[in-house]
C-alpha positions in Angstrom: -4.4 -7.7 35.3 -3.7 -10.1 38.5 -6.3 -12.9 38.8 -8.2 -12.5 42.1 -8.8 -15.8 43.9 -9.8 -17.3 46.9 -8.9 -20.5 48.5 -12.3 -22.2 48.5 -14.3 -24.9 46.4 -16.7 -22.3 44.8 -14.0 -19.8 43.4 -11.8 -22.9 42.3 -14.7 -24.1 40.2 -15.4 -20.8 38.7 -11.9 -20.5 37.9 -11.7 -23.9 36.4 -14.9 -22.9 34.1 -13.2 -19.9 33.1 -10.1 -22.1 32.0 -12.3 -24.3 30.1 -14.1 -21.5 28.2 -10.9 -20.0 27.4 -9.3 -23.1 26.3 -12.3 -23.9 24.0 -12.7 -20.5 22.5 -9.5 -19.2 21.9 -8.4 -21.7 18.9 -11.9 -20.7 17.4 -11.2 -17.0 17.5 -7.5 -17.6 16.4 -8.8 -19.4 13.4 -11.2 -16.9 12.3 -8.3 -14.4 12.7 -6.2 -16.3 10.1 -9.0 -16.9 8.0 -9.6 -13.1 7.8 -6.0 -12.6 7.3 -6.1 -14.8 4.2 -9.3 -13.1 3.0 -8.0 -9.8 3.3 -4.8 -10.8 1.6 -6.7 -12.5 -1.4 -9.1 -9.4 -1.5 -6.2 -7.2 -1.6 -4.5 -9.1 -4.7 -7.9 -9.1 -6.2 -8.3 -5.4 -6.0 -4.8 -4.8 -7.4 -5.8 -7.2 -10.5 -9.0 -5.2 -11.2 -6.9 -2.1 -10.9 -4.8 -3.3 -13.8 -7.7 -4.8 -15.6 -9.5 -1.4 -15.4 -6.2 0.3 -16.5 -6.3 -1.9 -19.5 -9.5 -1.2 -20.4 -9.2 2.4 -20.1 -6.1 2.2 -22.6 -8.5 0.5 -25.0 -11.1 3.2 -24.4 -8.6 5.9 -25.4 -7.4 4.2 -28.5 -10.8 5.4 -30.0 -10.4 8.7 -28.3 -11.2 10.8 -31.4 -14.4 8.9 -32.1 -15.9 9.3 -28.8 -16.8 12.8 -29.3 -19.8 11.5 -31.4 -20.8 8.6 -29.6 -24.2 9.3 -27.6 -23.5 8.5 -24.2 -26.8 8.5 -23.4 -27.5 5.1 -25.2 -26.2 3.1 -22.3 -26.8 3.4 -18.4 -26.5 1.1 -15.5 -30.3 0.2 -14.4 -29.5 -2.1 -11.6 -26.7 -3.9 -9.6 -27.6 -7.0 -8.0 -26.1 -7.8 -4.8 -25.6 -10.5 -2.3 -24.1 -10.7 1.1 -21.7 -13.2 2.3 -21.9 -13.9 5.9 -18.6 -15.7 7.2 -18.9 -13.9 10.4 -18.5 -10.7 8.4 -21.4 -9.3 6.5 -19.6 -8.1 3.3 -21.4 -7.2 -0.1 -21.1 -9.3 -3.0 -21.7 -8.2 -6.4 -23.8 -10.7 -8.0 -24.7 -8.9 -11.5 -24.7 -5.8 -13.2 -28.1 -4.9 -15.6 -27.6 -2.3 -18.4 -30.2 -0.1 -20.2 -29.4 0.1 -23.5 -31.6 2.7 -25.5 -32.3 1.5 -29.1 -30.5 3.4 -32.1 -30.7 3.0 -35.9 -28.4 0.7 -36.8 -28.1 2.2 -40.2 -27.7 6.0 -39.3 -25.3 5.4 -36.4 -21.7 4.6 -37.1 -20.8 0.9 -37.2 -18.4 1.2 -34.2 -21.4 2.2 -32.0 -21.9 -1.7 -31.1 -18.3 -2.2 -30.2 -18.4 1.2 -28.2 -21.5 0.0 -26.2 -19.7 -3.1 -25.6 -16.8 -1.5 -24.5 -18.5 0.9 -22.0 -20.5 -2.1 -20.5 -17.0 -4.0 -19.8 -15.8 -0.6 -18.3 -18.6 0.2 -16.3 -18.7 -3.6 -15.1 -14.9 -3.6 -14.0 -15.2 -0.1 -12.1 -18.4 -1.6 -10.0 -16.6 -4.7 -9.3 -13.3 -2.7 -8.3 -15.6 -0.7 -6.1 -17.1 -3.5 -4.4 -13.9 -5.2 -3.8 -12.8 -1.9 -2.3 -15.6 -2.1 0.2 -15.2 -5.7 0.9 -11.7 -5.1 1.7 -12.6 -2.3 4.5 -15.0 -4.2 6.0 -12.7 -7.6 6.1 -9.8 -5.1 7.3 -12.1 -3.9 10.3 -13.4 -7.2 11.2 -9.8 -8.6 11.2 -8.7 -5.9 13.5 -11.3 -6.3 16.3 -10.7 -10.2 16.0 -7.0 -9.5 16.7 -7.9 -7.3 19.4 -10.1 -10.1 20.6 -7.4 -12.5 20.5 -4.9 -10.2 22.1 -7.3 -9.5 24.9 -8.4 -13.2 25.5 -4.8 -14.3 25.7 -4.0 -11.9 28.6 -7.0 -12.7 30.4 -8.6 -9.4 30.0 -11.9 -10.0 28.7 
């Protein structure tokens, strides 16, 4: 896109003002883009680590697979998920805490491994919920990074 200009003082002042704005804001937008790029990279590695952790926990779950037939799955359920919101130019959800509701059961009549089973299910559910939040965060950060990259490109080509 060609810059249209006139040979007068007012036009020159407007061009100088636009140049000052561009010189001042382009580094800021570039820094935001690089910060978002680093955050996306960190988020991807965190999601991969959570995938591996979840896989290991599922393997531990499958080790006692024969016992799970007699486990009462209604003993534990997720009651609440506490969220936080991080605003670093982008609003992303952050998982603060997961509350579980554990129904009382008889320690004498239930098998001894029920306590371990409840703990295992808690850890498994916590990891799965964390992973879902990381994936959602990754999607939002990717979108923001793409938009910021578009802004930088358009800004450098003097189209916005």
